[in-house]
LOZANU-77142 format. One record per residue (C-alpha): x, y, z. Coordinates in steps of 0.001 Angstrom, whole numbers, plus 500000, padded with zeros to 6 digits. Layout:
<nodes>
XYZ/...
</nodes>
This chain:
<nodes>
443742473298491829/446786474991493800/449078472338492163/447475473024488938/447901476842489055/451407476725489637/452233474600486932/450299476537484649/452506479957486035/455910477859485812/454703476961482142/453784480476481156/457015481815483077/459270479342480967/457584480597477509/457873484059478450/462055483553479092/462334481132475895/460937483869473860/463433486440475605/466295484174475304/465286483362471110/465773487230470715/469547486639471821/471573488992474134/472748492415473083/476759492402472774/476671495370475903/473032494826477620/472536498491476726/469023497195475544/468150495859478923/468809499451480237/465903501736481719/466194504456478933/465103507869480636/463321510835479437/465703512487477006/466775515900478025/468976518485476269/472717518489476356/474687515295476018/474103511527476025/474304509580479401/476870507418479709/475929503905477820/477312500288478179/479317500882474978/481018504049477185/482464501569479681/484156499007477380/485631501936474634/489381502439475556/489949506134476006/493341507962476492/494894508305479622/497974509408481096/501069506297481465/502739505408484888/505808506410483193/507105510562482631/510766512391482902/512223515702482521/515550516696481259/518073517868483531/517612521676482671/514028521587482786/513512522452479238/511985519381477942/509757516268479204/508599512910477949/505335510805479041/503584508013478030/499489508073477127/497703504553477164/494742504223475209/493509502065472128/497201502265470429/499639503444473139/502420506335472050/505084508136473772/505599512069473850/509036514081473912/508561517630473370/510039521320474370/508596522529477449/509443526076476299/508890525941472406/506810524338469940/508900520707469123/507004517710470179/507582514329468798/505588511442468844/506917507643469377/504515504720468863/503996502411471827/505441502887475129/508964503986475041/510200504815478886/513177506256478507/515606509109479650/517496512310478812/521132512509478812/522843514565480868/523867517208478569/520121518002477527/520943516989474019/518683513571473686/516078511345474582/517173507879475261/515044504848474798/515236501099473611/512522499261471233/513763496013470575/517153495482469871/517599499303468670/518969501802471024/517836504964469641/518962508706470251/516109510987469836/517724514245469466/516281517056470995/516933519905468245/514401517820465659/517745516128463699/517429512395462424/517399509737465387/520709508125465791/520303503876466290/522761501681468131/521681498407466839/521922494772468524/521444495983471831/520224493395474458/520146496012477025/521161498952479045/521759500452482489/521690503653484254/523444504630487651/521313503188490343/518927506326491612/520968508478490074/519689511455488343/522888513367486762/522054511122483316/525522511011482674/526976507665482619/525471504709480049/526295501012479793/525237499007476819/525444495614476526/525068494276472993/523770491055471757/527179490053471073/528289490243474296/530559493425473655/529972496298476451/529769499698476180/530297502308478875/529742505623477838/530000509031479286/527224511043477985/528264514541478721/531734513960477579/531516511186474912/534483509413476687/533881505106475739/535266502144476801/534467498806475621/534509495368476560/534257492029474857/532421488770475790/531140491074478888/528791489824481434/526797491050484763/527673494760484493/526923496911487233/526812500556488715/527695499919492113/525418501704495358/526131505010495439/527288505036491563/531279505692492364/532371502709490436/531206500532487391/532317497104487022/531823493767484700/533367490350484315/534728489218481165/534303485800480019/538085485238479155/540564482357480242/541701485146482658/537820485580484329/539252489243484440/537330491930486487/537157495204484693/536706497928487307/536186501707486506/536336504650489066/533759506889487789/534751510156489115/538472509892487341/537849507703484744/540896505411485720/540459501492484604/541838498236486808/541645494931485578/542345491775488076/542244488175487017/541017484821488344/538001486622489864/534943484254490992/533281487317493135/533592490705494554/532144493282496334/532413497125497203/532317498048500884/528973500439501558/531348503758501378/532849502205498164/536380502663499413/537349498998499820/537044496642496963/536955492532497696/537844490111495629/537210486434495459/540110484834493192/541010481442492312/543795480240490376/544185476294489950/543912475147493684/544825478137495097/541884480405496413/542668483755497781/540343486742499361/542229490471498189/541598493308499938/541849496934497741/542077500171498671/539673502068496237/541938505216496735/545341503894495548/544430500558494178/546913499099496854/546072495178497288/545995492973499659/545841489163500272/543891488822503575/543403485195503390/544608482188501423/542706479208501226/542452475476499197/539682473929496556/538581472661499707/537559475700501153/535018478442499965/534283482241501062/530511482165501650/529597485757502691/531390489009503950/530247492037505565/532531495243506412/532171497425508838/531063501195508652/534440502692508271/535935500171506224/538174499077508062/537322495426509413/535812492544507555/534124489301508455/533383486732506842/532341483248506516/534134479997505499/533180477043504962/535373473771504735/534240470694502710/535697467430504210/534750463886504447/532912464419507542/530606466981505838/530721470919505716/532187473043508586/531560476439508772/533852478939510640/534012483086511445/537073484962509903/538001488360511350/540217490700509591/541235494534510245/542777496546507702/546704496776508797/546579492882509693/548473490403507742/545809488035507359/542575487655508917/542338485320511558/539643482568512596/537390484040515278/536434481517518208/533778482760520265/534475482219523823/531687480139524987/532200479030528826/528538478826529454/528090476534526518/525283478765524981/526119477864521154/527045474518521709/523659472637519703/523294475743517544/524577476492513680/525710479225512205/522700481282509977/523612483916507623/526983486144508023/527691488026510935/527618491818511046/529324495099513079/527260497114515014/527721500873513666/530596501773515537/532787498408515018/533185497395518022/531184494727518113/530508491515515859/526588490060515891/526084486356514937/523445484778514161/522913480983515177/519735478574514393/518072475607516020/516389473444514164/512695473036515430/512135470508511567/510782466994512407/511741464418510257/509749461606510787/506637460323508323/503398459084508725/503189455499509166/501128453600506369/497770452907507385/497865455779510463/494417456894511465/493650460398509752/492518462620512599/493346466519513326/493470466694517249/492572470380517861/493357471418521178/492078474484523171/495515475456524099/496901475212520831/499281478011519604/497403478316516085/493862477116515368/494214473558513662/492752475075510526/495296477668510530/498248475229510552/496810472770508101/496064475771505587/499855477260506710/498719480401504443/499418483278507763/502886484702507793/503517484219511615/502531480411511079/506354480045509088/507731482086511568/506138479742514553/506962476241512535/510393477707511384/514079477665513052/514237479594516071/516815482150515199/519576483345518424/521688486690517841/525069486854519772/527293489355520297/531459489087520428/534047491624520568/535066492453517406/539331492875518032/539587491209521722/539011488165522747/535715487893524948/533024486025526156/529999485977523859/526670487091525218/523141486264524361/521358488947523018/517888487407521642/516134484340520797/512759482352520653/509897484898519951/512498487486519791/513854490071516918/516899492104516997/516956495217515470/520114495784514149/519915500042512927/522508502569514639/523039499748517372/526178500143519463/526958499587522894/523079498446523064/520476496583520770/516752496557520586/514722493738521029/510873493285520221/509721490258522133/506470488612520288/504735485821520708/503907484028517076/499747483262517856/496596483496517055/495838483898520580/495675487743520434/493638487845523997/496395486359525966/498987488914528074/501727486858526550/500944488172523307/500841491615523914/504924492650522279/507372493342524456/510377496037523897/513586495285525959/517242497267525317/519816494935525588/523783495413526360/525912494245523890/528854493697526483/527099491343528795/523434490436527819/521591491970530508/518281493795529416/516067496763530594/512365496502529815/510786499330528323/507355500793529946/504008499138528026/503026501093525193/507007501867524022/507166501772520053/508590503119517067/512290502770518566/515269503914517389/518572505205518856/520009508758518745/522532509252516010/525356509124518585/523745506181519955/523873507567523704/520264507406524179/516959505982522736/513817507650520983/510699506165521670/507007506999520906/504440506420523699/501473505257522067/499520505795525305/500083509255525645/500872510028522345/504355512056522867/507925511368521992/510084510185524795/513809509983525280/515053506912527277/518838507307528888/520162504088529176/522577504662531631/519998506554534062/517564504399532961/515055507516532999/512450508977530731/512622512496529402/509248513381527626/510568515749524519/506635516916523203/504387517103525937/505283521019526038/503797521556522804/500147520263524193/499558518300521244/498761514674520478/501361513255518142/499379510266517278/497003509885514704/493484511523514459/490316511524513024/488492515315512721/485586514419514806/484836517205516824/487957516974518058/487900513750519728/489519511333517267/492890510581518858/494014507358518031/496160506161520096/499193503644518578/498786505513515265/501202508264514973/502529509570511598/505998509006512644/509272510546512602/510635513424510116/514640513031510964/516934514785512716/518475518208512488/522052519519512838/523453516029512821/520941515270515617/520656518164518093/517285518431517196/514674515719516171/512107516671513657/508225514649513914/505276515105512448/501644515419514502/498285515067512508/498942518382510837/502513520164511403/506219519484511346/507724519728514774/511263520494515985/511897518640519568/514873519638521441/516538516184522295/517307517104526014/513577518117526338/514544521651528210/513790523715525335/510356524444524012/508682522451520954/508350524655517919/505635524538515588/507532524877511960/504429524617509846/501452525944511765/498749524470509617/496847523265512487/494884526530513154/493880526608509454/493135522932509141/495994522163506663/497984518629506842/501882518916505762/503533516312504100/507536516117503139/507549515513498860/509319512764498657/512343512912495359/511502511313492405/513205508104493317/510505508168496652/513658508671499012/513270510560502012/516252511806503876/516791511171507179/519086513999508554/518339517779507713/520322520952507781/519075524376509407/519832525766505056/517904523135503987/514110524123501621/511757521670501672/508931520918499723/505720519792501005/502389518365499793/499669520296501909/496036519474501641/493034521580503127/491277519539505755/488567521905505521/487796522218501853/490196519895500802/492219521956498324/495695520546497276/499034521741496888/502320522789497835/504455524333500263/507880525787500974/509955525287504021/513085526796505201/514113524739508379/516159527402509774/513973530136509323/510819529458511825/509084531924509866/505981528828508849/505781527225505756/505416530187502291/502663528742500380/503492527486496575/500076527082495376/497036525390496433/493531524769495068/490591522989494073/492867520025492532/494429516960493348/497931516473492959/499430514167495219/497821512721498732/499847509366498688/501218510168501782/498308511921503677/496203509480504383/493131510497506638/490859508144508620/490706504845506952/493140503799504373/490924502396501789/490238504803498823/488066502489496844/488952502786493309/490244506501493199/493443507433492415/496011508971494966/497693511098492651/501326511178491608/504365512263492960/505689515759491253/509506515204489264/511753518065489975/514616519041486851/518062518194488381/519459521691487337/516278524204487381/513027524635489524/510930523420487057/508782520599487849/506609517940486062/502923516917487901/499707515781487490/496995517664488024/493263516220487905/489957517504489728/486240516055489067/485517517688485784/489412517738484946/490937513870483891/494276513576485469/497270515382482670/500315516426482718/501711520237483384/505024521407483899/505158524451486820/507771526916487766/508404526245491293/505359524319491718/503684528221491645/502384528108488209/500860525285485676/500996524793481897/499320522419480715/501052519363478350/497939517357477540/494723517814477408/492853514113478123/489110514607478663/487421511088478344/484572512330479440/483823515433477335/481285513810474881/478774512727477539/476969513827480616/479720514085483042/478837515246486689/480270517915489119/481272517704492498/480606519929495927/481705519149499445/478852519677501792/478439520084505571/476116517890507294/474761517281510832/474542513793511573/471828512305513378/473034513008516687/473471516507515885/477526516292515629/479246517566512269/480342515424509022/481379515927505764/480192514428502329/480956514826498668/477216515235496625/477782514320493003/475522515785490464/475127515443486726/476533518189484493/472976518772482906/471941519086486706/468729520698486709/467851522249490191/463768522602489539/464159518636488901/463453515902491783/466274513584491548/466669510260493269/469606509783495513/472170506734495975/474124507096499715/477522505321499215/480148505037502278/482828503306503551/484765505061506133/486024508812505110/485979509526501647/485619513222501367/489709513619500769/488231512404497159/486479515473496488/489167516808493631/489734513260492343/488762512542488869/486225509395489364/487246506239487567/484724505864484764/484198501784484529/481830498818485383/480340498503488754/482688495669489880/481629495348493423/479265496979496432/481565500037495353/479193501388493046/480630503116489874/479598506957490556/480211508531487042/477769505517485425/474972506321488014/475365510260487915/475397510573484336/472275508154484137/470240510825486384/470951509737489981/472453512037492590/475369510311494489/476103511049498491/479159509965499913/478792510865503737/482071510422506370/481378507816508751/483452508585511995/483700505463514093/485963506552516804/482908507565518508/482379505347521167/483223502673518750/487284502151519312/487221498844521095/488623500361524338/488840497582527304/485781497845529178/483159499353527181/479713497979527653/477890499263524052/474252498550524433/474557499013520129/476949497748517692/479102500722517829/480045500357513896/476573499996513250/475652502715515081/478043505077513845/476804504186510002/473611504351511422/474506507824512533/475999509379509425/473991507901506822/470349509127508522/472121512288509145/473240512848504918/469627511405504313/467613513837506647/469840517062505120/469472515663501510/465280515516502531/465904519257503009/466821520168499189/464155520770496740/465939518620494347/465774515469495617/463178513254495897/463115511787499569/460692509034498811/463723507349496308/466778507091497941/468754504201498234/471915502653500079/474911501064499026/478270499230500513/480918496668500423/483191494785502223/483359496755505710/480715499355503981/478500496016503050/478295495310506768/477305498450507395/474493498208504770/473171495006506223/472714497120509793/471279500078508220/469097497849506296/467733496146509590/467424499512511835/466068502008509453/462803501858507190/463888504975504974/465555503448502501/463724503008498983/466482500081497928/469888498915499239/472522497158497377/475208495346499371/478656493449498570/480458491104500038/479540492109503520/479268490678506754/475379490000508017/475620488278511096/478072489910513690/477971486912515659/478932483767513457/481059486418511172/483196486322514344/483325482432514370/483792481810510998/487427480788509431/488904483151506794/489012480687503909/492809481425502321/494692481051505768/492292479142508064/492679481541510899/490036482602513258/487831485989512316/487284486145515924/489859488985515887/488153491266513726/487839493958517057/484573495356515915/482951492291516048/484069490950518888/485699493474520949/489515493752521684/489943490655523349/487439488575521111/485133487811524315/482140490433524178/479740488064522318/479919486346525947/480611488872528502/479521491869526503/476458490188524999/473845492583525061/475200494669522290/474493491651520137/470637492323520357/471415494720517698/472845491938515155/471027492526511933/470513489248511197/468234489143514637/466400492483513212/465305490930509247/461406491254510328/461846494717510690/463416495508506986/461378497407504696/463739497980502059/464291495533499191/467757494173499266/470708493118496275/473006490778497377/476510490239495259/478783487787496601/481563485488495165/481674481956496259/485407481893496805/485606485202498374/488577484946501176/487836488431502776/484239487504503643/482945484130503519/479899483754501203/477769481802503963/477166485739505526/475685486485502535/473488483042502554/472591483646506176/470590486876505442/469338485639502110/467793482744504026/466546484843506533/465031487494503862/463218484573502312/461948483066505392/460645486619506443/458965487170503202/460953490187502652/462440491110499212/465800489959498559/468397488913495473/471445487299496048/473995487537493053/476714484473493948/479416484501491107/481506481529490499/484664483338489977/486685486492491449/487501487161494598/485972489621497380/484966491356493764/483911490186490276/487023490203487897/486180488981484338/484741491554481996/481117488986481744/480816489199485458/481487493115485860/479167493634483087/476501491431484424/476916493161487791/476693496495486146/473573495981484532/471900494008487458/472844496871490085/471342499366487711/468169497565486769/467569497175490680/468131500873490958/466208502094488226/463161499819489003/462984501147492475/464052504837492616/463058505739488566/460110503402488159/461618501373485566/459986497979484901/461295495236486982/463378492274484877/462450489342485136/465411487703487029/463759489944489693/460226488896488821/460425485680488220/464059484277489197/466392482388486903/466597478643487910/469951476622488152/469542474628484961/468984478053482564/472689478921484391/474608480188481226/471444479843479307/469430482561480408/470398486489481881/466603487225483125/467694490475481915/464117491405480047/461793493403481366/458527491659482512/455959493287480830/453256491132483007/454469491529486597/454992495403487227/456894495382490879/458667492362492866/456430491830496339/456947491216499724/455622487532500317/452793487414503392/454623486200506247/453331482974507547/454025482152511412/
</nodes>
């Protein structure tokens, strides 16, 4: 009888689904979504909204030197480029994306389209065109826009001065190059003489050299080195750029080849590698030249102890900053040329002492593995001029840092391994003498080491105390430079003042007055430190008292200076951590009067370098760096807010802002507003969150709520939300809010008893407990609002947030629905699984297994709190999504929870996608996940009919044929299956 009833049920289900499938699937799936009761005002977003291209600002923008003109790209159904006057009404529209630049004389906007280089006059006259253009080139990182190199299809090269109109022409040219520093322009000519043309851009003087096969300038562009070849004669020539004097420094024959060279910083010395061919193979030797010598000489290292006997040269030697020493790299190959025997047994031998897991060795995807398996590089020093004994500086597992070295070098010893729990795997920092190779090991916790500008002492950061130290090599003593500030200089998470995160400093700003003072960041401010440690540190910005964080705004090329003087006026990007306002300040370094506010408000301009807490911001924009006109205090910026899409603005001094564009793709449908909420977590401590409400919000109504989380999202308050499909467990906020939901994003603070400190004996899984603390606290606050239906609250999270969802799901009975994307569900098995892409163990994910990876066995009381062990207590229906090829979190984690929920009779659905990785990526999958997530929440939080895929399922044999989107008119809601012991 039971079998007959089941048979009738399956036949009925099949017929119902067949009828729905014959009706076909709508192009976008909108017909399968719940239609809410109509409200006055704009319509809700639809599936068509998500797939309809809208105009939005492009990546390119530019401003003229005088700040009177600008250009920018708009992307949309049809891309276009605008060039316009900032002061007047003149505006020119170009079809397509036409990134270009303004000429240095502020007369033209120059861009390339196809093989045409176009000069658009900024006075409205006709466009001038150069046809047959292959490419054009500007000096590197130079905003003067004075020189332009144009290479034509016929190999003719034009070099034009856009200020004076002077032009050089070269036939059969190739490889045009503006030198770094933009002092010189050079190109090779494809003629019988192998000619090299070099132009001094400062005075326009042209020099030509023949038989050139290769050439290079020193870093300061004071010396030009030529490699020439005429018949069997090879030469290396030293050319003084100031007077054009040519000196031949090496003479060779056809069997010899210069394969690399380096200058010292003073442009007085040259080191190069000479490769000599013979019947016995190739031989490499080191050659040295100093200005004033007749010819270069071979540099033979004095190796009385046979330190380099079995080593070969690797790369080209370099000079120390003061030019006194030469640093030589040599290698020892560890490559085994043996091949497996035919018919040999195919077995992988896993050994508990292996440096890397066998699975990782086989996958070969981890960057540490390639270093472990690669060649061993040794570094040596030897005197530049006089003959002296070679000194061994670094070897296996060691890296020698060369920046700023003079008498000493910095070595970091780090054994490449996945055995992170071993003491010998902890990095060590040493100072090594270039004279004799003797070492001094720095104390534990030292990082961010760098030599002072004069090279006489070492600056370092102590991650244990959160302070900057001076280490004097001769006295071998430390001096604390920052302790008198009484401030922690590491990173902070603002959680009742207990958020110190050792080892995460914001870093060093640079040096003041040629190294007499040091500029550094703390969490909020910029400090000036006395390099002797005697004077009191000076807080230059004083932002902490008002909870304003500062960061120096880089130039348009993204570069920051390392050396400043007291007369510098710095532009700072700022964010108020209390209300999340964003804007700009100015700081005069020599005045010590604090930072001057230029403009700050409830917008988002640029937060790229002001990361807070966790570094993941989902699909939100972090803004865009402002661009300054070279010769005027005019800026081109991008401004956005929750209700204002990113638009281009022009600003005078970053104080007032004039809109150039008015893009508002959301204006035709029900959008959203955001507000910052201060709420109490479950334990009474303070937290913040963002509450999104629909544009047509009615305080007299009761709204369902989705609580969405990861780490700290409150910095996103003034950012324009991305309008797109829900492609993962990160729900698309505008979509749900437009359709009648409230969405709340609480900040979760994981530092409260959850930072993995050694010896901690947590009774609960700290990351899960922290999430539950925040989410339950948020739910309490929401339940106290008259416009919230406290019985219709859902939760959603992805990746780490998905793992937190599994914890909240199994530890709270409050929520009416839960949506989890690609999260960990069993915090024991996850720690013992292998990563899909590189075969590495996941044991090192500390919030599962502790800092040393042993908590599962030595501190296992907390694992009684594991989500997978509490499935019997679940009351919320759960929707999971996971791509089967996810390399971030193994798919098996979703399967574990699903199997457990199924066995315990709990309502659960798992969407397994064949494509994608840590999220869906094909348009079909993204649309599908959006539809199903919406149907799921609409059913449990808004009372919509349940779709067939939820009530009856979709059999494997109907994959790709049926979707199950159709509303089930018979089964009103999926029910828990009665649990059987």
